[in-house]
C-alpha positions in Angstrom: -6.3 6.5 -13.2 -3.9 4.2 -11.5 -0.5 5.6 -10.4 2.4 3.1 -10.8 4.7 3.5 -7.6 7.5 1.0 -7.0 8.8 0.8 -3.4 12.4 -0.1 -2.3 12.3 -1.6 1.3 14.9 -3.4 3.4 14.0 -6.7 5.0 12.5 -6.1 8.3 11.8 -2.4 8.1 8.5 -1.7 10.0 8.0 1.8 8.9 4.6 2.3 7.7 3.8 2.2 4.0 2.3 5.7 3.3 0.6 7.6 0.3 -0.4 11.1 -0.1 -3.0 11.9 -2.7 -2.9 15.3 -4.7 -4.1 16.5 -7.9 -2.1 19.4 -9.4 -0.5 19.8 -6.0 -3.9 20.1 -4.3 -4.7 17.6 -1.4 -7.6 15.1 -2.3 -9.8 15.0 0.7 -10.4 11.3 1.7 -13.5 11.8 3.9 -15.3 8.6 4.6 -12.8 6.6 2.7 -11.6 3.1 3.8 -8.5 1.6 2.3 -6.8 -1.9 1.9 -3.3 -2.7 0.6 -2.9 -6.3 -0.7 0.6 -7.7 -1.2 1.3 -10.8 -3.4 4.0 -12.6 -4.8 2.2 -12.9 -8.2 2.1 -10.0 -10.6 -1.5 -10.9 -11.6 -3.2 -13.2 -9.2 -6.3 -14.6 -10.1 -7.4 -15.2 -6.5 -7.1 -13.3 -3.1 -3.9 -15.2 -2.3 -2.2 -12.5 -0.3 1.0 -12.8 1.3 -0.5 -10.2 3.7 -3.4 -7.6 3.6 -3.0 -4.3 5.4 -5.8 -1.8 6.6 -5.2 1.7 5.9 -5.2 4.4 8.6 -6.8 7.6 6.9 -5.9 11.0 7.5 -8.8 12.6 5.5 -8.0 16.1 5.7 -4.3 15.6 4.7 -5.2 13.3 1.9 -3.0 10.5 3.4 -3.2 6.8 3.9 -0.7 4.8 5.9 -0.5 1.1 6.3 1.1 -0.1 9.4 3.0 -3.4 9.1 4.3 -6.0 11.7 8.1 -7.3 11.8 6.8 -10.8 10.5 5.0 -9.3 7.6 8.3 -7.6 6.2 10.6 -10.4 7.0 11.1 -11.5 3.4 13.5 -10.9 0.4 12.4 -10.5 -3.3 9.9 -8.9 -5.3 6.3 -8.6 -4.3 3.3 -6.8 -5.9 0.8 -4.6 -4.3 -2.3 -2.5 -4.9 -4.2 0.0 -2.7 -8.0 -0.1 -3.0 -10.1 2.6 -1.5 -13.9 2.5 -0.9 -15.7 5.8 -0.6 -19.1 6.6 1.2 -21.1 5.6 -1.7 -19.4 2.2 -1.8 -17.4 2.9 -5.0 -14.2 1.1 -5.2 -11.1 2.7 -6.7 -7.4 1.4 -7.1 -5.5 4.5 -7.1 -2.0 3.1 -6.8 0.0 -0.1 -7.5 3.4 -1.3 -8.2 6.2 -3.6 -6.9 7.8 -3.8 -3.4 11.4 -4.9 -3.7 12.7 -6.3 -0.3 16.4 -6.4 -0.2 18.7 -7.8 2.5 19.5 -5.5 5.3 23.2 -5.6 6.9 22.3 -4.7 10.6 20.9 -7.5 12.5 
């Protein structure tokens, strides 16, 4: 099952995108899991035409994945679309979360 999570973000904010995975408040262990987060301008792209592609930093025991970003990657305004794909030790791919990222103008320069 894919969870829809929309993310508001100010232009230029470089705080990591982060996700914690739980089922009924229990942490989902992410042992031997890798993760990617693809961000596109299109809601339903037919090709891998990413605005940027992020590699996840997995904390297996905490059930968390964070995606560090650079200032250049988040220097944008508008609606973008993302999904997170994980690959487990058996090579099985899953898309646990997707949604929109709404970048809005910041006031402080």
